[in-house]
C-alpha positions as CSV (number, residue, x, y, z in Angstrom):
1,M,7.9,164.0,-46.8
2,R,9.3,163.1,-50.3
3,T,7.1,163.0,-53.3
4,A,6.2,159.6,-54.8
5,F,4.2,160.9,-57.7
6,L,3.5,164.4,-59.1
7,V,0.7,164.7,-61.6
8,E,0.8,167.9,-63.8
9,E,-1.8,168.9,-66.4
10,L,-2.8,165.3,-66.9
11,E,-5.6,164.7,-69.5
12,H,-7.1,161.6,-71.0
13,R,-9.6,161.2,-73.7
14,Y,-11.7,158.3,-74.9
15,D,-13.4,158.4,-78.3
16,G,-12.9,162.1,-78.5
17,R,-14.4,162.7,-75.0
18,T,-12.3,164.1,-72.2
19,V,-12.7,161.7,-69.2
20,L,-9.9,163.1,-67.0
21,R,-8.4,166.5,-66.5
22,V,-6.2,166.9,-63.4
23,E,-4.1,170.1,-63.1
24,R,-1.9,169.0,-60.2
25,L,-1.9,166.1,-57.7
26,E,1.0,165.1,-55.4
27,V,1.2,161.7,-53.7
28,R,3.7,161.7,-50.9
29,E,5.9,158.7,-50.0
30,G,4.5,156.5,-47.3
31,E,1.0,158.0,-47.3
32,V,-2.3,156.5,-48.2
33,L,-4.1,158.8,-50.6
34,A,-7.8,157.9,-51.1
35,V,-9.3,159.0,-54.3
36,V,-13.1,159.2,-54.0
37,G,-15.9,160.1,-56.3
38,P,-19.1,158.7,-58.0
39,N,-19.0,156.2,-60.8
40,G,-17.6,157.7,-63.9
41,A,-15.6,160.4,-62.1
42,G,-12.3,159.4,-63.6
43,K,-10.8,157.7,-60.5
44,S,-9.8,154.4,-62.1
45,T,-8.5,156.2,-65.1
46,L,-6.2,158.3,-63.0
47,L,-5.0,155.2,-61.2
48,R,-4.2,153.3,-64.4
49,L,-2.3,156.3,-65.8
50,M,-0.2,156.5,-62.6
51,A,0.4,152.8,-62.6
52,L,1.7,152.9,-66.2
53,L,-1.1,150.7,-67.5
54,E,-2.3,153.4,-70.0
55,E,-0.8,156.4,-71.8
56,P,-2.4,159.8,-71.2
57,T,-3.6,162.0,-74.0
58,R,-1.3,164.7,-72.6
59,G,0.3,165.8,-69.4
60,E,3.1,164.7,-67.1
61,V,3.7,162.3,-64.2
62,V,6.9,162.7,-62.3
63,F,8.0,159.6,-60.3
64,W,9.9,159.2,-57.0
65,D,13.3,158.9,-58.8
66,G,12.7,162.0,-60.9
67,S,11.7,160.0,-64.0
68,R,9.2,161.8,-66.2
69,L,6.5,159.9,-68.0
70,S,7.0,162.1,-71.2
71,A,10.6,161.0,-71.4
72,M,10.4,157.3,-70.4
73,T,11.6,154.4,-72.5
74,R,10.0,151.0,-72.4
75,R,12.9,149.9,-70.2
76,D,12.3,152.7,-67.8
77,K,8.6,151.8,-67.5
78,R,9.5,148.1,-66.9
79,R,11.9,149.1,-64.2
80,L,9.4,151.3,-62.4
81,S,6.6,148.8,-62.8
82,R,8.6,146.3,-60.8
83,E,8.2,148.6,-57.8
84,M,4.4,148.8,-58.2
85,A,1.6,146.4,-57.6
86,M,-2.1,146.7,-58.1
87,V,-5.2,145.2,-56.5
88,F,-8.1,145.3,-59.0
89,Q,-11.9,145.5,-58.3
90,E,-12.3,141.8,-59.4
91,P,-9.7,139.3,-58.0
92,F,-8.3,138.0,-61.3
93,L,-6.7,134.8,-60.0
94,L,-4.8,132.1,-61.9
95,N,-6.7,128.8,-62.3
96,R,-4.5,127.2,-59.6
97,D,-4.3,126.9,-55.9
98,V,-3.7,129.7,-53.4
99,W,0.0,128.9,-52.9
100,Q,0.7,129.0,-56.7
101,N,-1.2,132.3,-57.0
102,L,0.9,133.9,-54.3
103,E,4.1,132.4,-55.8
104,Y,3.5,133.3,-59.4
105,G,4.8,136.9,-59.4
106,L,7.9,136.0,-57.5
107,K,8.6,133.2,-60.0
108,L,8.3,135.7,-62.9
109,R,10.8,138.0,-61.2
110,G,13.3,135.1,-60.9
111,V,13.2,134.9,-57.1
112,P,15.0,131.6,-56.0
113,R,12.7,128.8,-54.8
114,P,13.7,128.8,-51.1
115,E,13.1,132.6,-50.9
116,R,9.8,132.2,-52.7
117,A,8.7,129.6,-50.2
118,R,9.7,131.8,-47.3
119,K,7.8,134.9,-48.7
120,V,4.7,132.9,-49.6
121,E,4.6,131.2,-46.1
122,A,4.9,134.6,-44.4
123,M,2.1,136.1,-46.6
124,L,-0.2,133.1,-45.8
125,R,0.3,133.7,-42.1
126,T,-0.3,137.4,-42.4
127,L,-3.6,136.8,-44.3
128,G,-4.7,133.9,-42.2
129,L,-4.8,131.7,-45.3
130,E,-2.4,128.9,-44.1
131,P,-5.2,126.2,-44.0
132,L,-6.1,127.2,-47.6
133,A,-2.7,127.1,-49.1
134,R,-3.4,124.1,-51.4
135,R,-7.1,125.0,-52.0
136,H,-8.0,125.7,-55.6
137,V,-9.2,129.3,-56.0
138,S,-12.5,128.2,-57.5
139,S,-13.6,127.0,-54.1
140,L,-12.8,130.2,-52.3
141,S,-15.4,132.6,-50.8
142,G,-15.4,136.2,-52.1
143,G,-13.5,137.4,-49.0
144,E,-10.9,134.7,-49.3
145,A,-10.4,135.4,-53.0
146,R,-9.9,139.1,-52.2
147,K,-7.3,138.2,-49.6
148,V,-5.4,136.1,-52.2
149,S,-5.5,139.0,-54.6
150,L,-4.1,141.3,-52.0
151,G,-1.5,138.8,-51.1
152,R,-0.4,138.4,-54.7
153,A,0.4,142.2,-54.8
154,M,1.9,142.4,-51.3
155,V,4.2,139.4,-51.6
156,L,6.1,141.4,-54.2
157,E,7.0,143.9,-51.6
158,P,6.0,146.9,-53.7
159,R,7.1,150.5,-53.1
160,V,3.7,151.6,-54.3
161,L,0.4,149.8,-54.0
162,F,-2.7,150.8,-56.2
163,L,-6.1,149.6,-55.0
164,D,-9.1,149.9,-57.3
165,E,-12.3,149.5,-55.4
166,P,-10.9,146.4,-53.6
167,L,-13.9,145.9,-51.3
168,T,-16.7,145.9,-53.9
169,N,-19.5,143.3,-53.4
170,L,-18.1,142.0,-50.1
171,D,-20.3,141.6,-47.0
172,L,-19.7,143.9,-44.1
173,P,-17.6,141.5,-42.0
174,S,-15.4,140.7,-44.9
175,R,-15.0,144.4,-45.9
176,R,-13.9,145.3,-42.3
177,E,-11.5,142.4,-42.2
178,L,-9.9,143.1,-45.5
179,L,-9.7,146.9,-44.9
180,G,-8.0,146.2,-41.6
181,L,-5.5,143.9,-43.4
182,I,-4.8,146.5,-46.0
183,S,-4.3,149.2,-43.4
184,D,-2.0,147.1,-41.2
185,M,0.2,145.8,-44.1
186,V,0.6,149.2,-45.7
187,R,1.5,151.0,-42.5
188,E,3.9,148.3,-41.2
189,R,5.8,148.2,-44.5
190,G,5.8,152.0,-45.1
191,I,4.2,151.5,-48.5
192,T,2.8,154.4,-50.6
193,A,-0.8,153.6,-51.5
194,V,-3.4,155.1,-53.7
195,Y,-6.8,153.8,-52.9
196,V,-9.8,154.4,-55.2
197,S,-13.4,154.1,-54.0
198,H,-16.8,155.4,-54.7
199,D,-17.7,155.0,-51.0
200,H,-16.1,157.8,-48.9
201,H,-17.1,156.1,-45.6
202,E,-14.9,153.1,-46.6
203,V,-11.7,155.1,-46.7
204,L,-11.9,157.2,-43.5
205,E,-10.0,154.8,-41.3
206,I,-7.2,154.3,-43.8
207,A,-6.6,157.6,-45.6
208,D,-4.0,160.2,-44.7
209,R,-5.4,162.4,-47.4
210,L,-8.5,162.5,-49.4
211,A,-8.9,163.6,-53.1
212,V,-12.4,164.1,-54.4
213,M,-13.1,163.7,-58.1
214,L,-16.2,164.9,-59.9
215,G,-16.8,164.8,-63.6
216,G,-13.2,163.8,-64.4
217,E,-11.7,166.7,-62.4
218,L,-10.0,166.9,-59.1
219,V,-12.2,169.3,-57.1
220,Q,-10.7,169.1,-53.6
221,E,-7.9,167.4,-51.6
222,G,-6.8,167.6,-48.0
223,K,-7.0,165.7,-44.8
224,P,-10.2,163.7,-44.6
225,D,-11.6,165.7,-41.6
226,E,-10.9,169.0,-43.4
227,V,-12.6,167.9,-46.6
228,F,-15.7,166.6,-44.7
229,R,-16.0,169.6,-42.5
230,R,-15.2,172.2,-45.1
231,P,-16.2,170.9,-48.6
232,A,-15.1,173.2,-51.4
233,S,-18.5,173.3,-53.1
234,E,-22.1,172.3,-52.8
235,E,-21.3,169.4,-55.2
236,V,-18.6,168.0,-53.0
237,A,-20.8,168.4,-49.9
238,A,-23.6,166.5,-51.7
239,F,-21.3,163.7,-52.7
240,L,-20.0,163.4,-49.2
241,G,-23.6,163.0,-47.9
242,A,-23.7,166.3,-46.0
243,E,-26.7,166.9,-43.9
244,N,-28.2,170.4,-43.2
245,L,-27.2,171.7,-46.6
246,L,-29.4,174.7,-46.9
247,E,-30.0,177.6,-49.2
248,G,-29.6,181.2,-48.0
249,R,-28.8,184.8,-48.8
250,V,-26.3,187.1,-47.2
251,V,-28.4,190.0,-45.8
252,R,-25.7,192.0,-44.1
253,R,-22.0,192.1,-43.2
254,T,-21.0,191.8,-39.5
255,E,-17.8,192.2,-37.5
256,E,-17.5,188.4,-37.4
257,G,-18.6,187.8,-41.0
258,A,-22.1,187.8,-42.2
259,A,-25.8,187.4,-41.3
260,I,-27.5,185.0,-43.6
261,L,-31.2,184.6,-44.1
262,V,-32.0,180.8,-44.2
263,G,-35.7,180.0,-44.6
264,E,-37.5,182.3,-42.0
265,A,-34.5,182.7,-39.7
266,V,-31.2,184.7,-39.7
267,I,-28.0,182.9,-38.7
268,H,-24.5,184.2,-38.3
269,A,-21.5,182.8,-40.1
270,V,-17.8,183.5,-40.7
271,T,-17.5,184.3,-44.4
272,D,-16.3,187.0,-46.7
273,I,-19.1,186.5,-49.3
274,P,-20.6,189.9,-50.1
275,E,-24.0,191.1,-49.0
276,G,-26.8,190.2,-51.4
277,E,-25.2,186.9,-52.6
278,M,-27.0,183.6,-52.6
279,V,-25.1,180.9,-50.7
280,K,-25.3,177.3,-49.5
281,V,-24.7,176.8,-45.9
282,M,-23.8,173.5,-44.1
283,I,-24.2,172.8,-40.4
284,H,-23.0,169.5,-39.2
285,P,-25.6,167.7,-37.0
286,E,-23.0,167.1,-34.2
287,E,-22.4,170.8,-34.0
288,V,-26.0,171.6,-33.0
289,V,-26.7,171.8,-29.3
290,L,-30.2,171.3,-28.0
291,L,-31.2,173.4,-25.0
292,P,-34.4,173.9,-22.8
293,P,-36.6,176.6,-24.3
294,E,-35.8,179.1,-21.5
295,S,-32.0,178.6,-21.6
296,S,-29.8,181.6,-22.1
297,S,-26.4,180.1,-21.2
298,G,-23.5,179.5,-23.6
299,S,-21.5,181.5,-26.0
300,A,-22.9,180.2,-29.3
301,R,-23.8,183.2,-31.6
302,N,-26.7,181.3,-33.1
303,R,-29.6,180.6,-30.7
304,L,-33.0,179.8,-32.3
305,P,-36.3,178.6,-31.0
306,A,-37.2,175.2,-32.5
307,R,-39.8,172.4,-32.5
308,V,-39.1,168.7,-32.7
309,L,-40.5,167.1,-35.8
310,E,-39.1,163.6,-35.5
311,V,-36.7,161.5,-33.4
312,R,-35.0,158.3,-34.6
313,E,-32.8,156.2,-32.4
314,T,-29.9,154.2,-33.9
315,G,-28.2,152.4,-31.0
316,P,-26.6,154.9,-28.6
317,V,-27.3,157.9,-30.8
318,A,-30.6,159.7,-31.6
319,R,-31.1,161.8,-34.8
320,V,-33.5,164.7,-34.1
321,R,-35.2,166.5,-37.0
322,L,-36.2,170.0,-36.1
323,D,-38.0,173.1,-37.5
324,C,-36.3,176.3,-36.5
325,G,-37.4,178.5,-39.3
326,F,-35.7,176.0,-41.6
327,P,-35.2,172.2,-41.4
328,L,-32.3,171.2,-39.2
329,A,-31.0,167.8,-38.0
330,A,-29.1,167.3,-34.8
331,L,-27.4,164.3,-33.1
332,V,-27.7,163.6,-29.3
333,T,-27.1,160.5,-27.2
334,S,-30.1,158.3,-26.5
335,T,-29.6,159.1,-22.8
336,S,-29.8,162.9,-23.5
337,R,-32.9,162.3,-25.6
338,K,-34.6,160.6,-22.7
339,D,-33.4,163.2,-20.1
340,M,-34.7,166.1,-22.3
341,G,-38.0,164.3,-23.1
342,L,-37.4,164.8,-26.9
343,E,-40.5,163.8,-28.7
344,P,-42.4,165.2,-31.8
345,G,-44.0,168.5,-30.9
346,V,-41.6,169.4,-28.0
347,S,-40.3,173.0,-28.1
348,L,-36.7,173.9,-27.3
349,R,-33.8,176.0,-28.4
350,V,-31.0,175.1,-30.8
351,A,-27.5,176.6,-30.5
352,F,-24.5,176.5,-32.8
353,K,-21.4,178.6,-33.2
354,A,-20.9,181.0,-36.2
355,T,-17.6,179.1,-36.9
356,S,-19.7,175.9,-37.2
357,V,-21.6,177.3,-40.2
358,H,-19.7,176.4,-43.4
359,V,-20.7,178.8,-46.3
360,M,-20.3,178.0,-49.9
361,P,-21.0,179.9,-53.1
362,Y,-24.3,179.2,-54.7
363,S,-23.6,176.9,-57.6
364,S,-25.0,176.9,-61.2
365,R,-26.6,173.5,-60.4
366,S,-28.6,175.1,-57.6
367,R,-29.9,177.7,-60.1
368,G,-30.9,174.9,-62.5
369,E,-28.6,176.1,-65.2
């Protein structure tokens, strides 16, 4: 897969303060890269620099045609900008009707009127906005206005689409509809997209790769499932809302990895962290198997007695909070919950594989430094 953007040693400063420092980031042609992180992490700054809306303090961006930001003339930037489009957090629309908003960018680019009409009509159909073509934008709902904003970008048939928190402040049905439209349109047209969001759940169904930013730095990137299952640090795990994030200490090395004291229990994990080191361990709730107290079947290395503290049902899934020498959450189907008679006070066994335990170095934040 060819490279659409390559960011190298990119840094940006505001008022003498460094707000962005990215050593390297590659965006591949035809992929959707989701950049996630809390507010103030530098996500939108990175997006604006890649979109040629701001100049970095230092560093390089190499574009799909080999152009280098450091050597670009204004003419080069105008040429590349014509192949990009951006959807902003707020739908900045012209004080006109829907048709005129969709047509405006094509007009600026000198597209002949018959072709403009064809492109606008096609976009109205795609977005389901045909009945609103002559409606003034001031009368649109929030979801309708976001559709028009998306349409203004997509009608230009960009090579690259930048999306800066495009679903902010929308209700759930509108969010789902707009995200589905973005996903379908980007995939069908083979567009490279960079999608910024502070909500990592929002991007899971659309992202090919995930880049996590914290404190202005890129701290991890990879396929979404890899990042969620194997966060690079406690900070990344905390941002992604990891459950069963526990403190421990490596008490001995084993053939498979290490034995780790967590609370009052010892668990086995695959890690090369040395004996004596403090660590953070993460066990995904869906990896925890609940068994009858006398059960001895199965191959999971970790098998611990446990007591149910709380059970909460959310539709077809029940979340079970346990005490097994340390606090642990598990997920089971509501049917399994009933079959096993899971209620507070019930004793059972929990089992999980050593490979299901993700071990991370103990951070300075954990130490309170």
